[in-house]
C-alpha positions in Angstrom: -1.5 40.3 47.2 -3.0 38.9 44.1 -0.9 38.3 41.1 -1.5 39.4 37.5 -5.2 39.2 36.8 -4.6 38.1 33.2 -2.9 34.9 34.3 -5.5 34.3 37.1 -8.3 35.1 34.8 -7.2 32.2 32.6 -7.0 29.9 35.5 -10.3 30.9 36.9 -12.1 30.3 33.7 -10.5 26.9 33.5 -11.7 26.1 37.2 21.2 46.4 44.7 22.5 47.8 43.2 20.8 49.6 46.2 22.9 52.0 48.2 22.8 54.3 51.2 25.1 57.3 51.2 26.4 57.4 54.7 29.3 58.6 57.0 31.5 56.2 58.9 30.7 55.1 62.5 33.5 54.0 64.7 32.2 50.6 65.9 32.1 47.6 63.5 28.7 47.1 61.9 27.1 44.0 60.6 23.6 43.3 59.0 21.2 41.6 61.4 17.9 39.8 61.0 15.2 38.0 63.0 15.9 34.7 61.5 13.1 34.5 58.9 13.5 31.4 56.8 12.7 33.2 53.6 14.2 36.6 54.3 16.9 36.0 56.8 18.2 39.6 56.9 14.7 41.2 57.4 13.8 42.7 60.7 16.1 43.3 63.6 16.5 41.9 67.1 16.8 44.1 70.3 13.8 46.4 70.1 10.1 46.6 69.5 8.7 49.4 67.5 5.7 51.1 69.0 5.1 53.8 66.3 6.4 55.4 63.1 6.0 59.0 62.0 6.8 59.2 58.3 6.9 62.7 56.6 7.5 62.8 52.9 7.9 65.8 50.6 6.9 65.2 47.0 8.9 67.4 44.5 6.1 67.3 41.9 7.7 64.7 39.7 7.9 60.8 40.4 11.3 60.6 38.8 13.3 62.4 41.6 13.8 61.5 45.3 11.4 62.7 48.0 13.0 64.3 51.0 11.8 62.5 54.1 12.0 62.3 57.9 11.2 59.0 59.7 10.8 59.0 63.5 10.6 55.7 65.2 9.5 55.3 68.9 10.5 51.8 70.2 11.2 49.9 73.4 14.5 48.1 73.6 14.2 44.4 74.5 17.9 43.9 75.3 20.8 46.3 76.0 21.9 47.9 72.7 25.2 49.6 71.8 24.1 49.8 68.1 20.6 49.9 66.6 20.1 48.2 63.2 17.3 49.6 61.1 16.4 48.1 57.6 17.0 50.8 55.1 18.6 51.2 51.7 18.1 52.9 48.3 18.2 56.4 49.9 20.7 59.0 51.1 20.8 59.6 54.9 21.6 63.0 56.0 21.5 62.7 59.8 20.4 60.4 62.6 19.4 61.4 66.2 18.7 59.1 69.1 16.6 60.8 71.8 17.4 64.1 70.3 21.2 63.7 70.4 23.2 63.3 67.2 24.2 59.7 66.5 26.8 58.2 64.2 25.6 55.8 61.5 26.9 53.5 58.7 25.6 50.8 56.4 26.0 47.1 56.5 24.3 45.2 53.8 20.7 46.6 53.7 20.9 47.8 57.3 21.3 51.2 58.6 23.5 50.8 61.7 23.1 53.6 64.3 25.4 54.1 67.3 23.8 56.2 70.0 25.9 58.6 72.0 25.4 56.1 75.0 24.5 52.5 75.1 20.8 51.9 75.7 19.8 49.5 78.6 17.1 46.9 78.2 13.6 48.1 78.7 14.3 51.7 77.8 12.2 53.9 75.5 14.1 55.4 72.6 13.3 57.8 69.7 15.3 57.5 66.5 14.9 60.4 63.9 16.3 59.8 60.5 16.5 62.5 57.8 16.8 60.9 54.5 15.7 60.7 50.9 13.3 58.1 49.5 13.9 57.3 45.8 10.9 56.2 43.7 13.1 55.0 40.9 14.0 51.3 41.5 17.6 50.2 41.4 18.6 48.0 38.5 17.5 44.3 39.0 15.6 45.2 42.1 11.9 45.9 42.7 11.2 48.9 44.7 8.5 49.9 47.2 7.3 52.9 45.3 5.2 52.4 42.3 5.3 55.2 39.8 1.8 55.9 38.4 0.8 58.0 35.4 0.2 61.0 37.7 2.3 60.4 40.9 3.2 57.6 43.2 1.7 54.7 45.2 3.4 52.1 47.5 3.7 48.4 47.1 5.9 47.1 50.0 5.1 43.5 50.1 7.0 41.5 50.9 10.5 42.8 51.6 10.8 46.3 50.3 9.4 48.8 52.8 13.0 49.4 53.7 13.6 50.8 50.3 11.2 53.5 51.2 11.7 54.3 54.8 14.0 53.1 57.6 12.0 50.5 59.7 12.0 47.1 61.3 10.8 45.5 58.0 9.2 42.3 59.2 5.5 41.6 59.8 6.1 40.3 63.3 6.8 43.8 64.5 3.6 45.7 63.9 3.3 49.4 65.0 1.1 52.5 64.7 1.7 54.9 61.9 1.4 58.6 61.3 1.9 59.6 57.8 2.4 63.1 56.5 2.8 64.0 52.9 3.6 67.4 51.4 2.9 67.9 47.9 2.3 70.8 45.4 -1.3 72.1 45.3 -3.3 70.2 42.7 -2.2 66.9 44.0 -4.1 64.8 46.5 -2.3 62.6 49.0 -4.0 59.7 50.8 -2.5 57.1 53.2 -3.5 54.3 55.6 -5.9 55.2 58.3 -8.1 58.3 58.8 -7.2 61.9 57.8 -6.4 64.2 60.6 -5.8 67.4 58.6 -4.7 69.1 55.4 -2.7 72.3 55.9 -2.0 74.5 53.0 0.9 76.9 53.1 1.6 78.8 49.9 1.9 76.4 46.9 1.9 73.1 48.8 -0.4 71.2 51.1 0.5 68.8 53.8 -1.8 65.9 54.3 -1.8 63.9 57.6 -3.2 60.4 58.3 -3.1 58.2 61.4 -3.9 54.5 61.9 -6.0 53.4 64.8 -4.7 49.9 64.7 -1.2 48.6 64.5 0.2 47.8 61.0 3.0 45.8 59.4 5.6 47.8 57.4 4.7 45.9 54.3 1.1 47.1 54.4 2.0 50.9 54.4 0.3 52.9 51.7 0.8 56.5 50.3 -1.0 57.7 47.2 0.1 61.0 45.6 -1.8 61.9 42.4 -4.3 64.0 40.5 -7.0 62.1 42.4 -10.4 62.4 43.8 -11.4 60.8 47.1 -14.9 59.3 46.9 -16.8 58.8 50.3 -19.7 56.5 51.1 -21.1 54.8 54.2 -20.4 51.1 54.8 -21.9 48.7 57.3 -22.6 50.1 60.9 -21.4 53.6 59.7 -17.9 52.4 58.6 -16.4 55.2 56.5 -15.6 54.0 53.0 -13.3 56.1 50.9 -11.9 55.3 47.5 -9.0 57.1 45.7 -9.5 57.3 41.9 -8.0 59.3 39.0 -10.3 62.3 38.8 -10.9 61.8 35.2 -12.2 58.3 35.8 -14.5 59.1 38.6 -17.8 58.3 36.7 -16.5 55.2 34.9 -15.3 53.5 38.1 -18.3 54.2 40.2 -20.2 51.0 39.2 -17.4 49.1 40.9 -16.8 51.3 43.8 -20.3 51.2 45.0 -20.2 47.4 45.4 -17.7 47.6 48.4 -20.2 48.1 51.3 -22.2 45.0 50.4 -18.9 43.0 50.0 -17.9 44.0 53.4 -21.4 42.9 54.8 -20.8 39.6 53.0 -17.5 38.9 54.7 -18.8 40.1 58.1 -21.4 37.4 57.8 -18.6 34.9 57.4 -15.8 36.0 59.8 -17.1 38.8 62.0 -17.0 42.5 62.1 -14.6 44.4 59.7 -11.4 45.0 61.9 -10.3 48.5 61.0 -11.4 52.1 61.0 -12.0 52.5 57.3 -11.7 50.7 53.9 -11.4 51.7 50.4 -9.8 51.1 46.9 -6.9 52.9 45.4 -7.2 52.8 41.7 -3.7 53.4 40.3 -2.8 54.2 36.8 0.1 51.7 36.6 1.0 48.2 35.5 2.1 46.3 38.5 1.2 42.8 37.6 -0.7 42.4 41.1 -3.3 43.9 43.3 -2.3 44.4 47.0 -4.1 44.5 50.4 -2.4 47.6 51.9 -4.1 48.2 55.3 -7.5 50.0 54.9 -6.6 51.1 51.4 -6.1 48.2 48.9 -4.1 48.9 45.8 -5.6 48.0 42.4 -4.5 48.5 38.8 -7.1 50.6 37.1 -7.1 48.3 34.0 -8.7 45.5 36.1 -11.9 47.6 36.1 -11.8 48.9 32.5 -10.7 45.8 30.6 -13.9 44.5 28.9 -12.7 41.0 28.7 -13.0 40.4 32.5 -16.5 39.1 33.4 -18.2 41.0 36.2 -18.1 38.0 38.6 -14.3 37.7 38.1 -13.5 41.3 38.9 -16.0 41.1 41.9 -14.1 38.0 43.3 -10.8 39.9 43.1 -12.2 42.8 45.0 -13.3 40.3 47.7 -9.9 38.7 47.7 -8.1 41.9 48.7 -11.0 42.8 51.2 -10.5 39.4 52.8 -7.0 40.2 53.4 -8.0 43.0 55.8 -8.9 40.1 58.2 -6.3 37.5 57.0 -2.9 39.0 56.7 -3.5 42.6 57.9 -5.4 42.4 61.1 -3.9 38.9 61.7 -0.3 39.2 60.3 2.0 36.3 59.8 4.5 35.4 62.3 7.0 34.5 59.6 6.9 34.7 55.9 6.6 30.9 55.8 3.0 31.6 57.2 2.0 33.4 54.1 -0.3 30.6 53.2 -2.6 31.7 56.0 -3.0 35.1 54.2 -3.3 34.0 50.6 -5.1 30.7 51.2 -7.8 32.4 53.1 -8.1 35.3 50.6 -8.3 32.8 47.7 -10.9 30.8 49.8 -13.3 33.8 50.3 -12.6 34.9 46.7 -13.8 31.4 45.5 -16.7 31.3 48.0 -18.0 34.6 46.9 -17.8 33.6 43.2 -19.8 30.4 44.2 -22.6 32.2 46.2 -23.0 35.3 44.0 -22.2 33.9 40.5 -22.7 30.2 40.6 -19.0 29.3 40.1 -18.8 26.0 42.0 -16.1 26.0 44.7 -15.8 22.2 44.5 -15.0 22.5 40.7 -12.2 25.0 41.4 -10.9 22.8 44.2 -10.9 19.7 42.1 -8.9 21.5 39.5 -6.5 22.7 42.1 -6.0 19.2 43.4 -5.1 18.0 40.0 -2.3 20.6 39.8 -1.3 20.6 43.5 1.6 18.0 43.1 3.2 20.2 40.4 2.8 23.3 42.5 4.4 21.7 45.5 7.3 20.5 43.3 8.0 24.0 41.8 7.1 26.2 44.8 7.3 23.9 47.8 4.4 22.8 50.0 1.9 25.6 51.2 3.5 26.2 54.6 7.2 25.7 53.5 7.5 27.8 50.4 10.8 27.8 48.5 12.9 31.0 48.9 12.2 33.9 46.4 14.5 34.9 43.6 16.7 37.8 44.7 15.4 41.3 44.1 11.8 40.1 43.3 9.3 41.3 45.8 6.6 39.0 44.5 9.0 35.9 44.3 7.2 33.9 47.1 3.7 34.5 45.6 3.3 31.2 43.7 0.2 29.0 43.1 1.1 26.8 46.1 0.2 29.7 48.5 -3.0 30.6 46.6 -5.1 27.9 45.3 -2.8 25.3 46.9 -3.4 26.7 50.3 -7.1 27.1 49.6 -7.1 23.4 48.7 -5.7 22.7 52.3 -8.5 24.7 53.8 -11.1 22.9 51.6 -9.5 19.6 52.9 -9.8 20.9 56.5 -13.5 21.6 56.0 -14.0 18.2 54.7 -12.1 16.7 57.6 -13.8 18.5 60.5 -17.1 19.5 58.9 -18.6 22.7 57.8 -20.0 24.0 61.2 -16.5 23.4 63.0 -14.7 25.0 60.1 -16.9 28.1 60.2 -16.5 28.5 63.9 -12.7 28.1 63.4 -12.7 31.0 60.9 -14.4 33.4 63.2 -12.4 32.4 66.2 -9.1 32.8 64.4 -9.6 36.4 63.4 -11.2 37.2 66.7 -8.5 35.7 68.9 -5.6 37.2 67.0 -7.0 40.6 66.0 -4.3 43.3 65.7 -1.6 40.7 66.4 0.6 38.1 64.7 0.0 34.4 64.4 1.5 31.5 62.6 0.8 28.0 61.3 1.3 26.3 64.7 -1.3 28.6 66.2 -3.9 27.8 63.5 -3.2 24.1 63.9 -3.8 24.4 67.8 -7.0 26.2 67.4 -8.3 23.9 64.8 -7.6 20.9 66.9 -9.3 22.6 70.0 -12.3 23.3 67.9 -12.4 19.9 66.2 -11.9 18.2 69.6 -9.1 16.1 68.4 -5.4 16.3 67.5 -5.1 17.4 63.7 -1.3 17.3 63.8 -1.0 14.6 61.3 -3.6 16.2 59.0 -1.7 19.5 58.9 1.8 17.9 58.5 0.6 16.1 55.4 -1.4 19.0 53.9 0.9 21.9 54.7 4.4 20.2 54.6 4.1 17.2 52.4 6.0 16.9 49.1 2.9 15.2 47.6 -0.8 16.1 48.0 -2.7 13.8 50.4 -5.9 12.1 49.5 -8.9 14.4 49.7 -11.4 13.6 52.5 -14.7 12.7 50.9 -13.3 12.6 47.4 -11.2 9.5 47.0 -11.7 9.7 43.2 -9.6 13.0 43.0 -6.3 12.3 41.4 -3.3 14.4 40.5 -3.0 15.4 36.9 0.3 14.7 35.1 1.6 17.7 33.2 1.1 17.8 29.5 4.0 17.7 27.1 
């Protein structure tokens, strides 16, 4: 994710009321979670999701709920008498477990399902939930759907995929996705992965997409709108497809055609692109951020049409979201406290691209970040121990400490171990953990192995310290006191 470009542009130039309508189940129900420090009730223990099949039916307006069917295939990791799913802000009509009707109720933001018979550990289960998915956010709560001028898109990061569909809503449980969208003729639907068909029946078309790599729920994307899909070839035959408002096809083309070269540049830094396709989704919406949804990054159309933004700046934002396909999407965070690994790396390659392609010196940006780092740590926490988000705000943990503050820690690491070792580390990290999850401790171990010495004290200071440590090689860098 990249927050409001207007705010970041200034910085760069200087350097619920949610509810589920349910019937009662007989057994007591309680919300569960996997113990995430920042989102303690997200995710659910006791099972591992293998795949999601999501089917949405769009009514032709983005102000009314979509009808939906979510099918989850999963393995139980312990014996289960009840199955907790993350889901709220929709109406559940029925639930089946392995084809048999199951009772269900709500507990907090969980949908708690009681199967006809307890499930033993190590068993395969299929859960089918018929429900609605409401694109209108509840008062005081950001939703997962984004209402655009001509339809819908998704922005589920960090903790709102379960406001769209029932799921195990934590990045530590990645799964394969099949996404089907039925919409009135005249609309185009696009989702993560590659298309497998578009079936027209009467006045509606059903579009189907499948991922070829596992994906976290927060990275799911569905675009429904009066759109055109633009195709081109990327490196080594990679299919690149962009989704743009049809009326803006020509004006956006100068930006869209940049993507293949940007992929080539990143491949030269960190290795081959990790997925089956890539592209940009240009949404006519005001979100306040851009988002790295897997294989189809979400952008505000205005980023590309606002004349005040220099070309180098917009290019670097494109590279930021592209970098996330490696850092955050292919290698997903083990916990949300590991977010710095996503955003710090994306900010790093954003800044490195601006240096190599536009002469915007990385060292100048890092010196400015050093000056502000103590203030960022005080307000948002150190990079690997961010403070909890404000309730109801899905972007609440996305503060400067995990962007430039985390990139500053990577700069310090490069200073500490040297450029050759740092570059080996970057390629090794995404190669070792491709399609998986990894955390801060994993990064520290790999860095220490490549450097040939224990870097524990270095990482403790830079990632968890309340104050910013001295910068290796730059003893003259000092924190800058805030102005009155």
